C-alpha positions as CSV (number, residue, x, y, z in Angstrom):
1,M,0.0,19.6,29.4
2,K,0.5,18.0,32.2
3,G,-3.0,16.2,31.2
4,I,-1.4,15.2,27.5
5,I,1.8,14.1,28.8
6,N,-0.2,11.7,31.0
7,L,-2.2,10.3,28.4
8,T,0.8,9.9,26.1
9,K,2.8,7.9,28.8
10,T,0.2,5.8,29.8
11,R,0.1,4.9,26.1
12,L,3.8,4.7,25.6
13,L,3.9,2.1,28.5
14,L,1.3,-0.4,26.5
15,E,3.3,0.0,23.6
16,L,6.5,-0.6,25.3
17,E,5.2,-3.5,26.9
18,E,3.9,-4.8,23.1
19,Y,7.3,-4.1,21.7
20,K,8.8,-6.3,24.9
21,K,6.4,-8.9,23.1
22,S,6.4,-8.4,19.1
23,G,9.5,-6.2,18.2
24,T,7.3,-3.9,17.0
25,I,9.0,0.0,17.2
26,P,6.1,1.8,19.3
27,P,3.9,3.5,17.1
28,Y,4.5,6.7,19.2
29,F,7.7,6.6,17.7
30,L,7.4,5.3,14.3
31,E,4.3,6.9,13.0
32,G,5.4,11.0,14.8
33,V,3.3,10.8,17.5
34,F,6.1,12.9,19.3
35,K,5.6,15.6,17.3
36,Q,2.4,16.7,19.3
37,E,4.6,17.7,22.0
38,F,8.3,17.4,21.4
39,D,10.3,19.3,18.5
40,D,12.1,15.6,17.1
41,S,12.0,12.0,18.3
42,R,15.9,12.4,19.8
43,A,14.0,14.7,22.3
44,A,11.4,12.5,22.9
45,L,13.4,9.6,23.4
46,I,15.6,11.7,25.8
47,H,12.3,12.9,27.9
48,W,11.0,9.4,28.2
49,R,13.8,7.2,28.8
50,A,14.4,9.5,32.0
51,E,10.9,9.4,32.9
52,L,10.7,5.9,32.6
53,A,14.0,5.0,34.2
54,D,12.6,2.8,36.6
55,A,10.0,0.7,34.7
56,G,12.1,-1.8,33.7
57,Y,12.4,-0.7,29.5
58,A,16.0,0.3,29.2
59,T,16.7,-2.3,26.5
60,Q,13.7,-1.3,24.6
61,F,14.9,2.6,24.8
62,D,18.6,1.1,23.6
63,E,17.0,-0.4,20.9
64,I,14.4,2.8,19.6
65,E,17.8,4.9,20.3
66,K,19.9,2.4,17.5
67,F,16.4,2.8,15.6
68,I,15.9,6.5,15.5
69,I,20.3,7.1,15.2
70,N,19.8,5.1,11.6
71,N,17.3,8.3,10.5
72,E,14.2,5.9,10.1
73,V,11.8,7.6,12.7
74,D,12.2,11.0,11.4
75,N,12.0,10.1,7.8
76,Y,9.2,7.8,7.9
77,T,6.5,10.0,8.4
78,E,7.8,12.3,6.0
79,E,8.5,9.7,3.6
80,K,5.3,7.2,4.6
81,E,3.1,10.8,3.6
82,K,5.2,11.4,0.4
83,F,4.6,8.4,-1.0
84,D,1.0,8.1,0.1
85,L,0.3,11.0,-2.0
86,E,2.4,10.3,-5.2
87,F,0.7,6.5,-5.1
88,S,-3.1,8.5,-4.9
89,I,-2.3,10.0,-8.0
90,V,-1.1,7.1,-9.5
91,L,-4.2,5.6,-8.8
92,K,-6.4,8.4,-9.9
93,K,-4.8,8.5,-13.2
94,L,-5.1,4.9,-14.1
95,R,-6.0,3.9,-17.6
96,T,-7.7,0.8,-16.6
97,N,-10.1,2.8,-14.6
98,K,-11.6,4.4,-17.5
99,A,-14.8,4.5,-18.8
100,E,-14.5,1.7,-21.7
101,F,-14.0,-0.9,-19.7
102,K,-17.0,-0.2,-17.1
103,F,-19.7,-2.4,-18.1
104,P,-22.5,-2.7,-16.0
105,T,-23.4,-6.8,-16.9
106,V,-19.9,-6.9,-15.0
107,L,-19.5,-4.4,-12.3
108,Y,-22.8,-5.0,-10.5
109,K,-21.7,-8.7,-8.9
110,Y,-18.6,-6.6,-7.2
111,R,-18.1,-4.3,-4.8
112,P,-18.5,-0.6,-5.7
113,N,-15.4,0.9,-7.3
114,I,-13.9,-2.3,-7.9
115,N,-11.4,-1.7,-10.6
116,P,-13.1,-2.5,-13.8
117,V,-10.3,-4.3,-15.5
118,R,-10.5,-6.1,-12.3
119,A,-13.6,-7.1,-12.6
120,I,-13.5,-8.0,-16.3
121,Y,-10.7,-10.3,-14.9
122,F,-12.5,-12.1,-12.3
123,D,-15.2,-13.2,-15.1
124,V,-12.9,-14.2,-17.5
125,K,-11.5,-16.8,-14.9
126,A,-15.1,-17.6,-14.0
127,L,-16.1,-17.8,-18.2
128,E,-13.1,-20.3,-18.7
129,V,-14.5,-22.6,-15.7
130,L,-18.1,-22.3,-16.1
131,Y,-18.6,-21.5,-20.2
132,D,-22.0,-22.1,-21.2
133,K,-22.5,-21.3,-24.9
134,K,-26.4,-20.7,-24.3
135,N,-25.6,-18.1,-21.9
136,K,-25.7,-14.7,-23.6
137,N,-23.7,-13.2,-20.7
138,H,-20.4,-15.7,-21.4
139,R,-21.4,-15.5,-25.4
140,W,-20.9,-11.4,-25.4
141,L,-18.0,-11.7,-22.8
142,L,-16.5,-13.3,-25.8
143,S,-17.3,-11.1,-28.3
144,L,-15.5,-8.5,-26.3
145,F,-12.2,-10.2,-26.9
146,E,-13.3,-11.1,-30.2
147,D,-13.1,-6.6,-30.7
148,K,-9.3,-6.2,-31.8
149,K,-9.5,-2.8,-31.3
150,W,-10.5,-2.7,-27.7
151,Y,-8.3,-5.3,-26.7
152,K,-5.4,-3.7,-28.1
153,R,-6.9,-0.6,-25.7
154,L,-7.3,-2.8,-22.9
155,M,-3.6,-4.4,-22.9
156,N,-2.2,-0.6,-23.7
157,A,-4.2,0.4,-20.5
158,I,-2.5,-2.3,-18.2
159,H,1.0,-1.8,-20.1
160,T,0.8,1.9,-19.2
161,D,-0.8,0.9,-15.6
162,I,2.2,-1.3,-15.2
163,I,4.6,1.2,-16.0
164,S,3.4,3.9,-13.9
165,V,3.4,1.6,-10.9
166,E,6.6,-0.2,-11.2
167,N,8.6,3.4,-12.1
168,L,6.7,4.9,-8.7
169,I,8.1,1.7,-6.7
170,N,11.6,1.5,-8.4
171,K,12.0,5.5,-7.8
172,N,11.1,5.3,-4.0
173,K,13.0,2.0,-3.7
174,L,16.1,3.5,-4.5
175,R,15.6,6.7,-2.4
176,W,14.8,4.3,1.2
177,T,17.7,2.1,0.2
178,E,20.0,5.4,0.0
179,M,18.4,6.7,3.2
180,K,18.9,3.3,5.0
181,M,15.2,2.8,5.8
182,L,14.6,-0.7,7.2
183,T,10.7,0.4,7.3
184,L,8.8,1.0,4.5
185,P,5.6,2.8,4.4
186,V,2.7,0.5,4.3
187,K,1.3,1.8,1.2
188,I,4.5,0.4,-0.6
189,H,2.8,-3.3,-0.3
190,E,-0.4,-2.1,-1.6
191,A,1.5,-1.1,-5.3
192,E,3.6,-4.2,-5.3
193,Q,0.2,-6.0,-5.3
194,L,-1.5,-3.6,-7.4
195,L,1.4,-4.0,-9.9
196,Q,1.4,-8.2,-9.3
197,D,-2.3,-7.8,-10.5
198,L,-1.7,-5.8,-13.2
199,N,0.9,-8.5,-14.5
200,T,-1.3,-11.3,-13.8
201,W,-4.3,-9.1,-16.0
202,L,-2.1,-8.9,-18.6
203,Y,-0.9,-12.7,-18.9
204,E,-4.0,-14.1,-18.2
205,F,-5.9,-12.1,-20.8
206,E,-3.6,-12.8,-23.6
207,V,-3.9,-16.7,-22.5
208,F,-7.4,-15.9,-22.8
209,N,-7.4,-14.1,-26.4
210,N,-4.9,-16.9,-28.3
């Protein structure tokens, strides 16, 4: 146990020094690392404030205490894990990731596991700039959007995913506001970017098909 505490002390000192420079709450508190040794963040704070009383971090510990009083640290880890799980479920159920939108002639140009509609979007944007009527792939892509049934399924899939992602974001942000969580889970930014992308695809395909 003593060895673990000494390693933790070294880590925390480095994080506190970084906190002085950047103002970023030490991951030891923010990400729940303290739970390896203490029941809660308050117990950890009391211990380390006393242990490092002469190290010159009194101001930083005061700020961390305010952070904890706002329920930020103790709720952050739980909320982060909860959102990560909910977001992963939404990703697995994305309608835009269905097989009917996966075309080898499109996908081979992009990274593995790219959302197929994202890949189609990239090809459409390239087509708008580089269209060559002699290019059979260009002609094929145009004909794909002329298929009214397929196009309707595409737009419905995007609409459905927009609603799913939007509902996930709004539901959690409302709860986090009520909890006064000042620091949001990193995955929320990924979800917001996905929502922005979905809306972009929707708009661009509508323009392209008109």
